[in-house]
N, C-alpha and C positions, 0 to 999 in steps of 0.2 A: 759241645752242645748236643751232638747226636746221641750221646749216651742215654738221654731222656726219651728219645723217640722210639715208639713201638710201632712196628709194622705188622699188619695182619693180612695174610693171604686169604681171600674170601672165595667161597664157592657160590654157585648160582642160587642155591636154596638157603644160604645162611641168613639168619635174622641179624641185621646190622644195627648197631647202636652208635650214637654220638658219644664215644667214650675216649676220644683223644687219640685213638690209634689211626695210623695212616693205612688205608686199605690198598691192597695190591690185587688187581683184577686179572682174570684170564681172558681167553679169546671170546667167550660169550659176552663178557662185559664190554669189550671193544665193539662187538657187533651191536649190542644194545645202544651204546653211546653214539655210534655212527648214525643209526636210524633217528634217534632223538635229536642229535645235532643237525642232521640234514633237514629235518622238519623245521627246526628253529631258524636255520639259515634261509629256507624257502619262504618262511613268513616275512623275514626282514627284506628279502628280495621283492616280495609282492607289495610291500609298503612304499618302495622307492617312488613310483609314479603318483602316489597318493599324498605324499608329504609336500604340500604346496600352500601358498598363502591363502588364508580363509578357511582351511579345514579345521574342524573341531578335534581336539585330542581324544574326546570320548568316542568319536566316530572311528578313529584309528584303533582304539582299544576294542571296539566291537569287531572290527576286521580281524584283529589278532585272535580274539576269542573264537570266532567262527572258523577261521583257518585251523586253529589248534584242535577244535572238536572234530572238524571234517577230516583232519589227519589222523584221527583215532586216539588223540591225546587229550589231556586236560591241562589248563594253565596252572603251573605250580604255585603262582602267586595268589591265585583266587582263594581267599579264605586263609592265607598264610598269616598267622598272628593278627587276624582280623582285617587284613587288606582285602578290598572288595573289587579289585580290577585284575585284568588278564595280562597287563604289562605295566612297566613304568615308562613315563615320557617326561624327560627332563630338558627344559628349555633354557638356553643362554646361561645365566649364572646359577641355575640349579645343577648341582653336582651329580646327584642320583636320587632315585626313589620319588621322582615327580609323579603326582597322581593325575591320571586322565580326568578331564572335566569338560565343561562347555566352553572352555578357553579356546580361542582360535589362534592358529599360527600366523605370524606376520612376516612380510618380506624382510629378509635380512637375518631372521632367526637361525640359530643352530640348535639342533635337537638330537638328544640321545633317546633311542627306543630299545628297551631291554626286555627280552622275552625268554621264558623257560617252559617249553612244553614238557610235560611228564608223559612219556610214551612207553607203554609196556614196562613200567617200573623204573625207567631211566630218565634222567634230567638232562635236557639239552639247553644250556644256559649261554646266551650270547647277546651282545648289544652292538649297535652301530650308530654312528653320527649321520645326520641328514642336514643338507643345506637347503634352507627355504628361500626360494627366489634368488635375489641378488644379494649375496653375503659379502660384507666388508673383507678386505684382504687380510687384516690381522686375525679375524675369526677363522678364515679358511686356513691360514698358516697354523693356528692352534690345532685345528682338526687334523691337518696333515702330520704335524709333529706327534700328536697323540697316537695316531695310527702307527707311525714309525716306532714309538715307544712300545706299543703292544708287540710288534713283530720282532723288535730287538730283544724284548723279554723272552719271546718264544724261542728265539735262536739259542738262548742259554739253557733251554729245557731239554736235557739229555741225561742218560744214566751216568752216575758218578759226579755230576755237578751238585752244587748246594742250592737250596731254595733262595738263599741270599744273593746268589749270582744274578737271578732274574731281577730282583728289586734294584740291585746296584747298577745294572745296565740301563734300566728304565730311568732311574734317578739321574744318572750322568747325562743321558741324552736330553732329558727335559730341562735340567738346570743349566745346561750349555746354552739353551735359548732364553734363560732367565725366567722360566716358568716355574710354578709351584706344584709339587707333587703331593696330592692329598694323602694324609696319614690315617685318617679316622676310618676309612673303609679299605677293604683289601679283597683279593681273590681268595678262593676257598676250595677245599676238596669237594668233590661231588660224585654222583653215580646214582645209586639207588636212594641215597640221602641227598637232599637239596643243598644243605650247607654242612660241611664236615671238615675234619682236620685234613691237611694242614691249612693254616692261614698263610696266604701268599701276599706279603707286603710289597709295595711298589717303590719303597725307599729303604735300602738295606745295605749291609756290608757284604762284599763278595767273600765267599769262603765260609759263611756262617749259615746256620740253620740245618734242617734235616737233609740228608743225602737223597737225591732223586733216584728212584728205582723203577725198573720196568713194571707196568701195571698200575702206577699211580695215575689218578684222574684228578685234575683241578682246573680252575679258571685262572686266567690272567686278565685283569681288567683295570688298567691304569686310568685314574682320574687326574687330569692335568689342568691346572688353572692358569689363566693368562696373568694373574697377579700372585698374591701370596697363597700359601697352601691351606690356610685356615678355613674351616667350614663351621656352620651351625645348623641345628635342626629346627624347623619351624614348629609352630604350636600344634600342627596336625599330627606330630609324632613321627612323620615319615620323611617329608621333603627336606633334603639337605642342600644348603646354598653356600656360596662362597661368602665369607665374612666381609670381604672388601667389595662385594658385588661385581667382581671381575668375571669374565666368561670362563666356563669350564667345559671340557670335552672328555669323552670316554669311549673306548672300544673294548670289547670283551670276546674272547674265544674260550671254549672248553677244549682241553687237550688231554691226551693220554701219553705217558712216557712209554716208549718202545725200546727194543733191544739196542737200537743205534741212534735214537733221537726222540722225536715226538710226532704224534699224529694230531692234526687239528680236526676236531669232530664237527665244528660249526662253520667251516669255510663255505662261502657262497657258491652254490652250483653254477650260478651265472657269472661268476667273477666280479660280483658287485660288492667287494669287501670294503671299499672305501669310496667316498664321494669324490667327484661328481658321478652320479649314477646314470645320467642320460647317455643313451647310446650315441 
């Protein structure tokens, strides 16, 4: 399979195209991604005390926009393919791309908030789950296992491994719990481009797909459903929901492949990588 994959070593001043090549970045790229990723993580940290019963999701979106701009960045989603918000907020059975609105969060909800500040030309893409008030045990368990899936996937991300190793590890862990792994959405290359090659699928065969090489930047962002894996898109053209209306959870980190493993660009500076976030 790797015979088809083209790798492109990129310099700081290169004009980058979405041309199917997998970009390999140098030290300046790592530096840029560290800064963008840290801002993204700081924004999600700041949201932790705000995600409570009764809060409006458009208020949370306003906080994200203000923090992004105050951090010297712009929200990459704002204006992306006509999207008019600074983050995605996906509640309960919404798998991803939930649109902030006057809707308020309720006690017992589980919520994913996905942010991507674009800082000095680099994209810091990350999402986290939040528990609203008193959340049922089965929902908490889904959130815990989804975080485990993310970290198990990240453990596979090292030079010489294959992209399929990541998806295979995630799929095995989720399906052991009888959860469904969403196929319609995947992780992606990123850096100076928001979405780029390669596609990082979360259900795959080990040993397949492009070889991981130092300098590759991409997201791992498993979406795990309490029920079956099927999803559908609502009439707004964005919101993806589970077909069986079962709960869905997601976590996302942006990572870079290093000489001996990988670096997580979007790790929480405060250690708030998974709920519960209360001290």
